C-alpha positions as CSV (number, residue, x, y, z in Angstrom):
1,Q,-127.5,76.6,-23.2
2,S,-130.0,74.0,-22.4
3,D,-131.6,73.9,-18.9
4,L,-130.1,70.4,-18.5
5,L,-126.5,71.7,-19.1
6,R,-126.9,75.0,-17.2
7,G,-127.6,73.3,-13.8
8,N,-125.2,70.4,-14.0
9,E,-122.5,70.9,-11.3
10,S,-119.7,69.1,-13.1
11,I,-120.3,71.3,-16.2
12,L,-120.4,74.6,-14.1
13,K,-117.2,73.4,-12.3
14,A,-115.5,72.8,-15.7
15,Q,-116.7,76.2,-17.0
16,A,-115.3,77.9,-13.9
17,L,-112.0,76.1,-14.5
18,V,-111.9,77.1,-18.2
19,A,-112.8,80.8,-17.3
20,F,-109.9,80.8,-14.8
21,H,-107.4,79.4,-17.2
22,Q,-108.4,81.9,-19.8
23,A,-108.3,84.8,-17.3
24,R,-112.0,85.6,-17.6
25,Y,-112.3,86.2,-13.9
26,Q,-115.6,88.0,-14.0
27,E,-117.2,85.0,-15.6
28,L,-115.5,82.8,-13.0
29,Y,-117.0,85.0,-10.2
30,S,-120.4,85.0,-11.8
31,I,-120.4,81.2,-11.9
32,L,-119.3,80.9,-8.3
33,E,-121.7,83.6,-7.0
34,N,-124.8,82.4,-8.8
35,H,-124.7,78.6,-8.1
36,N,-125.0,76.4,-5.1
37,F,-122.2,73.8,-5.4
38,S,-121.9,70.7,-3.1
39,P,-119.4,70.9,-0.1
40,S,-117.2,68.2,-1.8
41,N,-116.4,71.0,-4.4
42,H,-115.9,74.0,-2.1
43,A,-112.2,73.7,-1.5
44,F,-111.4,73.4,-5.2
45,L,-113.6,76.3,-6.1
46,Q,-112.3,78.4,-3.3
47,D,-108.9,77.8,-4.4
48,L,-109.8,79.0,-7.9
49,W,-111.4,82.1,-6.4
50,Y,-108.4,83.0,-4.3
51,K,-105.9,82.5,-7.3
52,A,-107.9,84.6,-9.4
53,R,-108.2,87.4,-6.8
54,Y,-104.4,87.2,-6.3
55,T,-103.7,87.3,-10.0
56,E,-105.9,90.4,-10.4
57,A,-104.2,92.0,-7.5
58,E,-100.7,91.4,-8.9
59,K,-101.8,92.6,-12.3
60,A,-103.2,95.8,-10.6
61,R,-99.9,96.4,-8.7
62,G,-97.7,95.5,-11.5
63,R,-95.7,93.1,-9.3
64,P,-95.9,89.7,-7.5
65,L,-97.7,90.1,-4.2
66,G,-95.5,89.7,-1.1
67,A,-96.2,88.5,2.4
68,V,-97.6,91.9,3.6
69,D,-99.7,92.7,0.6
């Protein structure tokens, strides 16, 4: 990747979304952990992070998570 694309927040956000939809959660976490995003993107990216964590937890348990999980 070129340096121009690597630091572009819109492209990083798109890469995170693609990683999420392709269930490449480690890549998603890496993008989120290694870049500073503007506050306007925080809620969207936090939602992706939570959904990825819940999906991983459901797969690990072999069932949907309940209210007490």
